[in-house]
N, C-alpha and C positions, 0 to 999 in steps of 0.2 A: 510482597512488594518492597524495595528497600526504603521507600519513603513512609512506610507505615510502621508504627510500633505496636506491639502487643503486650497484653498483661493477662493473666489468668484469674478468672473469678471462682470463688468456691462453689457456686451454685450454677455454672454453666460453661460453655466453651469458651475459648480464647476471645477476648474482645480486642479489636484492632482500633487504635486511636491514631488520628492524624491523616485519615483518608481525605483527600480533596477530590475535586472533579476529575482532574487528569489520572490520579491513580486509580480511582474506581473505574474509569472508562478503560484504562489499561488492563485491569482484572476482567472486566466484563468481555472485552474483545477476546482475550485470551480463552475464556470459557466458551463463547460462541464458536471460536474457531475449533475447539476441541470436541465439543459436544453437539454443536449445531444450534443456530438461532432459535429454531421452533422448538427445540427439546430443552431449552434452557428457560427456567422460570426466575422470576425476580427473587423468589425464596432461595433458589439455587445461588443466585449471586450474593444475596445477604449472607448466607450460610459460609460461603466461600470467603467473604470478607470479614466474617466475624462481627458483623454489625446487623442493624435493623434496616428492613426495607425503606423505612422513612428516610434513612440516610441517603440512600440512592434517589429517591424521589425529591429530596430537598434540592439535589444538584441536577437531576434530570426528570422534571415533572411528567414528561411524557413516557416515562418508563422504558421498556425494552426498545420500543422503536426509535425513541429519541438516542438511546445509547447507540444503536446501530447507524442511525442517520449521522451522528456526530463522529463516530469512528470512521465511517466511509469518507465523510468529508475531509477529515484529517489527512488521509491517505491521498484522495484526490487533489486536495489543495496543494499539498507537497509537490505531487508530480506536475500539476499545472504551472506551478511557480518555476519550475526548471526552465520553461520555455521563455520565461521573462528575464532570466539571469543574462548578463551582457554577453558572455561567450556564446550563447544560444541565439543571439540576435545579430551579431556582427561577424563578418569574415567569410570566406569560402563556406558555401553550403555543406560540403563534405566534412569539414571540420566542426561546424555547427552540429551535424548529424552525431558525429563521434562524441561531442561534449554531451549532448542531451541523453545519449545511451548511457554514457558513463555515470552521469548524475542521477539518472533514473535507477540504475543499480544500487547507487548510494542510498538513494531514498527507500527503496524497497528493502534493502538490508536493515535500516533503521526502523522501518515500519512494517515488518513482516506480517503482523495479524491483519492489520488494515487492507493491505494489498492482497493477502490470501483471501480474506472474506470478499473483496471486490470481485475476485475471479469466480466466486461461488454464486453469485447472484444469478436468479433465474427471472427476475420481473414480477415477483409474486405481490408486490406492494407499490404504492406511489414513490416510497423512498428508494426501492430497488429499481424502479423504472427511472427515475432522476439520475441515480448513480450510473446506471447503464449508458444514459444518454451522455453524461460527462465523460465516460470511458470512451465512447465513440468520438466525442470531440477530440480526446488526446490522440486518437488514431488519426483523425483527420489533420491535426496540426503536424504530427509527425509525418504523414504523407505529403504535406506541402513541402517540408524540408527535403524529403527524398526527391521530390519532382525538381526541386531547385538544384539539388546536387547532380541530378541527372543531366539537366539542361546546361549545367556548366562543365560537364565532362567530369566531374569528380568521381563519380561511380558510373558503372555500367548502365546503359539505358534501354537494354532490350527485355527488361522485366516489368511487370505491372507494379507500378509505384504503390499502390494500395496494398497489393498483396505483400510487397517487400516491408511496408510499415507493420502490417499485422504481423508478419513472421518475426520481425525484430522484436516487437513488443512481446509476442508469445514466448520467444526464448527468454527474454528477460524475467517476465513475470512467472514462468514456470518455476523459477528457483524457489519461490516461496513454499512449494510443495516439499522440497527436500533440504532446503538450506537450514542449518543450525548455526546461530551466532557464536556457539562455543565450539564449533567445528574447526577443521584445519584451514578452510579457505575464508579469507577476509573479503570485504567489498571491492577492494582495489584488484586482488588477483582474480576475482570473478570477472570484474569489468574488463580487465586485460585479456582474459581468455575469451569472453564474448565479443569483443571488438576485433580481435585477431580472426576468429573464426568467420565473423561477418564480413570484414572488409577484404579479407584474402580471396573471398569469393565474389567481391563487388568491384574490385579494382577493374578499371576500363582496359 
């Protein structure tokens, strides 16, 4: 990680200094995504960071479950906050829908591991069940905007609004499976393409 500094000791692996809670969380989420949450141990995380497990437990006393909970919350909080931004709360519903979808792409681009892990949840723990309920709430909130846009005549109204909301979110979040931040497409171009595809098919 760019915020960590390393130095090599003569009797062991490189030791990283400067790890804080956020950088340790970043590292853990990346490893969970690569190896799987269940398949990753605290020893694996400490080894990857070049530090001791105690450093993780200092910041995350709950260990792996707390790392997962805080990572999922970071992604969900960011997505939830999009709905509270002023352009998402005022004006024609179709424009609010466009704004929410565009901002969601930007959030997902910035928080790829968090969103990718969110999509892989199966409800195997209380942490996962809570995150899944929050994900369903995001779908419900988007559905409300879709319904409003249909009622205003901003988008076609012959489709099930809940299905439309789920399809739109599905198209967006699926990018976490193939997107690379160092690839040729940036968040803006991806959002432009997604909105063009969606709204060309939704115009009344």
